[in-house]
C-alpha positions in Angstrom: -24.1 38.8 -11.2 -20.4 38.4 -10.5 -21.2 36.5 -7.3 -23.4 34.1 -9.2 -20.7 33.4 -11.7 -18.2 32.8 -8.9 -20.6 30.4 -7.2 -21.0 28.4 -10.5 -17.2 28.1 -10.9 -16.7 27.0 -7.3 -19.6 24.5 -7.6 -18.2 23.1 -10.9 -14.7 22.7 -9.3 -16.1 20.9 -6.3 -18.2 18.5 -8.5 -15.9 17.7 -11.3 -16.4 14.8 -13.6 -15.2 11.5 -12.2 -11.7 10.6 -13.4 -11.4 7.3 -15.3 -7.6 7.4 -15.4 -5.4 8.2 -12.4 -1.8 9.2 -12.4 -0.3 7.7 -9.2 1.4 10.0 -6.7 2.3 9.8 -3.0 0.0 12.0 -1.0 -0.8 12.8 2.6 1.8 10.5 4.3 4.2 12.6 6.3 5.9 10.1 8.7 7.5 6.7 8.1 6.6 4.0 10.6 9.2 3.0 13.1 10.2 -0.6 13.4 9.7 -2.3 16.8 12.6 -3.9 18.6 12.1 -7.4 17.2 12.0 -6.1 13.6 15.0 -3.9 14.3 16.8 -7.0 15.5 15.8 -8.8 12.3 17.0 -5.9 10.2 20.3 -5.9 12.0 20.8 -9.7 11.6 19.7 -10.1 8.0 20.2 -7.8 5.0 17.6 -8.9 2.5 16.5 -8.5 -1.1 13.1 -7.0 -1.7 10.7 -7.3 -4.7 7.0 -6.5 -5.0 4.9 -8.3 -7.7 1.3 -7.3 -8.7 -0.8 -10.4 -8.7 -4.2 -8.7 -9.1 -6.3 -9.8 -12.0 -6.2 -6.4 -13.6 -2.9 -4.6 -12.8 -4.2 -1.3 -14.2 -7.4 -1.1 -12.1 -7.0 1.2 -9.0 -10.6 2.1 -8.0 -14.2 2.9 -8.8 -17.4 4.5 -7.6 -20.1 3.0 -5.4 -22.9 4.4 -7.6 -21.9 3.1 -11.0 -19.7 0.5 -12.7 -16.9 2.9 -13.7 -13.5 1.4 -13.1 -10.6 3.9 -12.5 -7.4 2.7 -14.3 -3.9 4.0 -14.2 -1.3 4.0 -17.0 1.5 3.8 -14.3 3.1 0.6 -13.2 1.5 -0.1 -9.9 4.0 -2.7 -8.8 6.9 -0.4 -9.5 5.3 2.5 -7.7 4.1 0.6 -4.6 7.3 -1.4 -4.5 9.5 1.7 -4.6 7.4 3.3 -1.8 7.4 0.2 0.4 11.1 -0.3 -0.1 11.8 3.3 0.8 9.7 2.9 4.0 11.6 -0.3 4.9 15.0 1.4 4.5 13.9 4.4 6.5 12.9 1.9 9.2 16.3 0.3 9.2 16.2 -2.4 6.5 19.5 -3.1 4.8 18.4 -3.5 1.2 21.7 -2.4 -0.4 23.9 -5.1 1.2 24.5 -8.7 0.1 21.3 -10.4 1.1 21.0 -13.4 3.5 17.2 -13.5 3.2 14.6 -12.3 0.7 11.3 -10.5 1.1 8.8 -11.1 -1.7 5.7 -9.0 -1.5 2.6 -9.8 -3.5 0.1 -7.0 -4.1 -3.3 -8.6 -3.7 -5.5 -5.5 -3.5 -4.8 -1.9 -4.4 -8.0 0.2 -4.8 -10.2 3.1 -3.8 -14.0 3.1 -3.9 -15.4 6.6 -3.8 -18.9 7.1 -2.4 -19.6 9.2 0.7 -15.9 8.6 1.5 -12.8 7.6 -0.4 -12.3 4.1 1.0 -8.8 2.9 0.2 -7.7 -0.8 0.7 -4.2 -2.2 0.1 -3.5 -5.9 0.8 0.0 -7.4 0.5 1.2 -10.9 1.2 4.8 -10.8 2.6 6.9 -13.9 2.0 10.3 -14.2 3.8 12.7 -16.8 2.5 15.8 -17.6 4.6 17.9 -20.8 4.6 15.4 -22.9 2.7 12.5 -22.0 5.0 9.6 -19.7 4.0 7.2 -17.7 6.1 4.3 -15.6 4.9 1.5 -13.4 6.2 -1.1 -11.0 4.6 -1.3 -7.4 5.8 -4.2 -5.2 4.9 -4.2 -1.4 5.3 -7.3 0.8 4.9 -7.9 4.6 4.7 -11.0 6.7 4.6 -11.3 10.3 3.5 -14.4 12.3 2.8 -15.7 11.7 -0.7 -18.1 12.8 -3.5 -15.4 15.2 -4.9 -14.0 13.0 -7.7 -10.6 14.3 -6.6 -7.5 12.5 -8.0 -5.5 13.9 -5.0 -8.0 12.2 -2.6 -7.8 9.0 -4.6 -4.0 9.0 -4.2 -4.1 10.0 -0.5 -6.4 7.1 0.3 -4.1 4.7 -1.6 -1.0 6.2 0.0 -2.3 6.0 3.5 -3.5 2.4 3.1 -0.1 1.3 1.8 1.6 3.2 4.7 -0.6 1.3 7.1 0.5 -2.0 5.5 4.1 -0.9 6.0 3.5 0.0 9.6 1.9 -3.4 10.3 4.9 -5.2 8.7 7.6 -3.3 10.6 5.8 -3.7 14.0 5.1 -7.4 13.6 7.4 -9.6 15.8 6.7 -12.5 13.5 8.3 -10.7 10.6 11.4 -9.9 12.7 11.7 -13.6 13.7 11.3 -14.7 10.1 14.2 -12.5 9.1 16.4 -13.9 11.8 15.5 -17.4 10.7 13.6 -18.5 13.9 11.3 -21.4 13.5 7.8 -20.0 13.4 4.4 -21.8 13.0 2.6 -20.7 9.9 -0.7 -18.8 10.5 -3.7 -21.2 10.3 -5.4 -21.4 6.9 -8.6 -19.4 6.5 -11.8 -21.3 7.2 -13.8 -22.4 4.2 
């Protein structure tokens, strides 16, 4: 009888009710990405200001489930949370954000969500816009993360979001074009999407 009771408790813990509100936390990311040599050169040449703005239609929505229409919301400020983490990663990679800026990096949060089904599928998209000397350069970076799903775990939601944002950061600090933009080199803009 005790074993049956224990089995019921374990089963209930593994299949908890889906959360509809998520407290944001940084989970599952242990290493900061390293800037490549071109981005390091840009960091050395140009201290810059940094701000992240949330331009999503619903800044409280952070996820959902593939089998129903439930939307997972957060009471936290997503822009403040994601901006602080991205800024921290930039500084760990060598960005000089505490000096008088000669350039600016504006980040626009385009997507920040997890869809739980068979996996926790996290997606974060950020448009990076560098302004230097009257010129502007921009590019969209998208990070993804997949973790096993069907657990309704807030920790797994946060891990998928954290890893997707970390992937965006890695793409940014290893992109030669970003380094050139910080230095102020003339760069062609990426072609507009077809359509």
